[in-house]
C-alpha positions as a Markdown table, in Angstrom:
| # | Residue | x | y | z |
|---|---|---|---|---|
| 1 | Met | 24.5 | -14.3 | 60.6 |
| 2 | Ile | 24.4 | -10.5 | 60.1 |
| 3 | Thr | 27.1 | -8.6 | 61.8 |
| 4 | Glu | 27.2 | -4.8 | 62.3 |
| 5 | Asp | 30.2 | -2.6 | 62.3 |
| 6 | Tyr | 30.3 | -0.3 | 65.4 |
| 7 | Val | 32.1 | 3.0 | 65.8 |
| 8 | Ser | 35.5 | 2.8 | 67.4 |
| 9 | Phe | 36.1 | 3.7 | 71.0 |
| 10 | Glu | 37.6 | 7.1 | 70.0 |
| 11 | Thr | 34.5 | 7.9 | 67.9 |
| 12 | Ala | 32.2 | 6.8 | 70.6 |
| 13 | Lys | 33.9 | 9.3 | 73.0 |
| 14 | Leu | 33.5 | 12.1 | 70.4 |
| 15 | Leu | 29.8 | 11.2 | 69.9 |
| 16 | Lys | 29.2 | 11.5 | 73.7 |
| 17 | Glu | 30.9 | 14.9 | 73.7 |
| 18 | Lys | 28.7 | 16.1 | 70.9 |
| 19 | Gly | 25.5 | 14.9 | 72.6 |
| 20 | Phe | 24.6 | 11.6 | 70.8 |
| 21 | Asp | 21.9 | 9.8 | 72.7 |
| 22 | Gly | 20.6 | 7.1 | 70.4 |
| 23 | Lys | 19.5 | 3.7 | 71.5 |
| 24 | Cys | 22.3 | 1.2 | 71.1 |
| 25 | Tyr | 22.9 | -2.5 | 71.5 |
| 26 | Lys | 26.6 | -2.2 | 72.3 |
| 27 | Val | 28.5 | 0.0 | 74.7 |
| 28 | Trp | 32.3 | 0.7 | 74.9 |
| 29 | Val | 33.4 | 0.2 | 78.5 |
| 30 | His | 36.7 | 1.7 | 79.6 |
| 31 | Tyr | 38.2 | 0.7 | 83.0 |
| 32 | Thr | 40.9 | 3.1 | 84.0 |
| 33 | Ser | 43.6 | 0.5 | 84.0 |
| 34 | Ser | 42.6 | -1.5 | 80.9 |
| 35 | Thr | 41.9 | -1.3 | 77.2 |
| 36 | Pro | 38.4 | -0.3 | 76.2 |
| 37 | Met | 36.1 | -3.3 | 75.4 |
| 38 | Leu | 32.9 | -3.5 | 73.3 |
| 39 | Trp | 30.2 | -5.0 | 75.4 |
| 40 | Ala | 26.7 | -6.2 | 74.5 |
| 41 | Ala | 24.3 | -3.9 | 76.2 |
| 42 | Pro | 22.5 | -6.6 | 78.3 |
| 43 | Ala | 25.9 | -7.4 | 79.9 |
| 44 | Phe | 26.3 | -3.7 | 80.8 |
| 45 | Val | 22.8 | -3.0 | 82.0 |
| 46 | Glu | 21.2 | -6.2 | 83.2 |
| 47 | Gly | 17.8 | -6.9 | 81.9 |
| 48 | Glu | 17.7 | -4.4 | 79.1 |
| 49 | Thr | 18.3 | -5.2 | 75.4 |
| 50 | Ile | 19.1 | -1.6 | 74.4 |
| 51 | Val | 20.6 | 1.3 | 76.3 |
| 52 | Asp | 20.7 | 5.1 | 76.0 |
| 53 | Arg | 22.9 | 7.6 | 77.6 |
| 54 | Lys | 20.8 | 7.7 | 80.8 |
| 55 | Ser | 21.1 | 4.0 | 81.4 |
| 56 | Val | 24.8 | 4.0 | 80.7 |
| 57 | Glu | 25.4 | 6.9 | 83.2 |
| 58 | Ser | 23.2 | 5.0 | 85.8 |
| 59 | Ala | 25.3 | 1.9 | 85.4 |
| 60 | Glu | 28.5 | 3.9 | 85.6 |
| 61 | Arg | 27.4 | 5.4 | 89.0 |
| 62 | Thr | 26.4 | 2.0 | 90.4 |
| 63 | Trp | 29.6 | 0.3 | 89.3 |
| 64 | Asn | 31.9 | 3.1 | 90.4 |
| 65 | Thr | 30.2 | 3.3 | 93.8 |
| 66 | Ile | 30.4 | -0.5 | 94.5 |
| 67 | Tyr | 33.5 | -1.6 | 92.7 |
| 68 | Cys | 35.9 | 1.4 | 92.3 |
| 69 | Asp | 38.0 | 3.6 | 94.4 |
| 70 | Ser | 38.1 | 7.4 | 93.8 |
| 71 | Glu | 41.0 | 7.1 | 91.3 |
| 72 | Asn | 39.8 | 4.1 | 89.2 |
| 73 | Lys | 36.5 | 4.8 | 87.5 |
| 74 | Asn | 34.7 | 3.0 | 84.8 |
| 75 | His | 33.4 | 4.9 | 81.8 |
| 76 | Gly | 30.7 | 3.8 | 79.4 |
| 77 | Tyr | 30.2 | 5.1 | 75.9 |
| 78 | Leu | 27.3 | 4.3 | 73.6 |
| 79 | Ala | 28.5 | 2.4 | 70.5 |
| 80 | Pro | 26.2 | 3.0 | 67.6 |
| 81 | Thr | 26.7 | 1.2 | 64.3 |
| 82 | Leu | 28.4 | 3.3 | 61.6 |
| 83 | Gln | 25.1 | 3.7 | 59.9 |
| 84 | Met | 23.4 | 5.0 | 63.1 |
| 85 | Ala | 26.2 | 7.6 | 63.5 |
| 86 | Met | 25.9 | 8.7 | 59.9 |
| 87 | Lys | 22.1 | 9.1 | 60.3 |
| 88 | Trp | 22.7 | 11.2 | 63.4 |
| 89 | Ile | 25.2 | 13.3 | 61.5 |
| 90 | Arg | 22.6 | 13.8 | 58.7 |
| 91 | Val | 20.2 | 15.2 | 61.4 |
| 92 | Lys | 23.0 | 17.7 | 62.2 |
| 93 | Gly | 23.1 | 18.8 | 58.5 |
| 94 | Tyr | 25.9 | 16.8 | 57.0 |
| 95 | Gln | 25.8 | 13.9 | 54.6 |
| 96 | Ile | 28.5 | 11.3 | 54.3 |
| 97 | Ile | 28.7 | 9.5 | 50.9 |
| 98 | Val | 31.0 | 6.5 | 50.5 |
| 99 | Lys | 31.8 | 5.0 | 47.1 |
| 100 | His | 33.9 | 2.3 | 45.6 |
| 101 | Thr | 36.5 | 3.3 | 43.0 |
| 102 | Asp | 38.0 | 1.7 | 40.0 |
| 103 | Asn | 41.3 | 1.2 | 42.0 |
| 104 | Asn | 39.4 | -1.2 | 44.3 |
| 105 | Asp | 39.4 | 1.2 | 47.2 |
| 106 | Tyr | 36.8 | 3.5 | 48.8 |
| 107 | Phe | 36.4 | 7.2 | 49.3 |
| 108 | Ala | 34.1 | 9.2 | 51.5 |
| 109 | Asn | 32.8 | 12.7 | 50.7 |
| 110 | Ile | 31.1 | 15.0 | 53.2 |
| 111 | Leu | 28.4 | 17.4 | 52.0 |
| 112 | Thr | 26.0 | 19.8 | 53.7 |
| 113 | Met | 22.4 | 18.8 | 53.4 |
| 114 | Asp | 21.3 | 22.2 | 52.2 |
| 115 | Asp | 24.4 | 22.9 | 49.9 |
| 116 | Ala | 24.5 | 26.5 | 51.4 |
| 117 | His | 28.0 | 25.9 | 52.7 |
| 118 | Pro | 29.4 | 22.8 | 50.9 |
| 119 | Val | 32.1 | 21.0 | 52.9 |
| 120 | Asn | 33.1 | 18.8 | 50.0 |
| 121 | Lys | 35.8 | 17.1 | 52.2 |
| 122 | Leu | 37.1 | 14.0 | 50.4 |
| 123 | Phe | 38.8 | 11.0 | 52.1 |
| 124 | Asn | 40.6 | 8.7 | 49.6 |
| 125 | Gly | 42.4 | 5.4 | 49.5 |
| 126 | Tyr | 40.6 | 3.3 | 52.1 |
| 127 | Lys | 40.6 | -0.5 | 51.6 |
| 128 | Ala | 37.3 | -1.0 | 53.3 |
| 129 | Tyr | 34.0 | 0.8 | 53.2 |
| 130 | Glu | 33.9 | 0.9 | 57.0 |
| 131 | Gln | 37.3 | 2.6 | 57.2 |
| 132 | Ala | 36.1 | 5.4 | 54.9 |
| 133 | Cys | 32.9 | 5.8 | 57.0 |
| 134 | Glu | 34.8 | 6.0 | 60.3 |
| 135 | Ala | 37.2 | 8.6 | 58.9 |
| 136 | Ala | 34.4 | 10.8 | 57.6 |
| 137 | Ile | 32.4 | 10.5 | 60.9 |
| 138 | Lys | 35.5 | 11.5 | 63.0 |
| 139 | Tyr | 36.1 | 14.5 | 60.7 |
| 140 | Cys | 32.5 | 15.7 | 61.1 |
| 141 | Leu | 32.6 | 15.3 | 64.9 |
| 142 | Lys | 35.9 | 17.0 | 65.3 |
| 143 | Asn | 35.4 | 19.9 | 62.8 |
| 144 | Leu | 31.8 | 20.4 | 61.9 |
| 145 | Ile | 29.4 | 19.5 | 64.8 |
């Protein structure tokens, strides 16, 4: 079985702030009084296999109207895979390159696509490829996009 690594809840929130609207199979759902949970999209929007921002916002309105009082609201955030987020960042003009080192760890480097203003931001010492990707994605969202 193939498993995908999805962006963290914090990264999903940043992606929403920056305008990400890709089609996703997973959604982070945050209830005001609980820890965020990663849901399969069909459980979040019944009958659909993939969701986009519009369908998440529609489900939020329905759930909040039916099940929540004015202080306790549900929030949904699209949860793309790490690769989907990196592809979206490439469209914005930045490329994330992750490599394995001789020290048996990973590093990520961020470059501009046109090399006019090279970022060349390096993230070192991650024990997993996915951790290096996540760190670089967060940096791009917080500082570049």
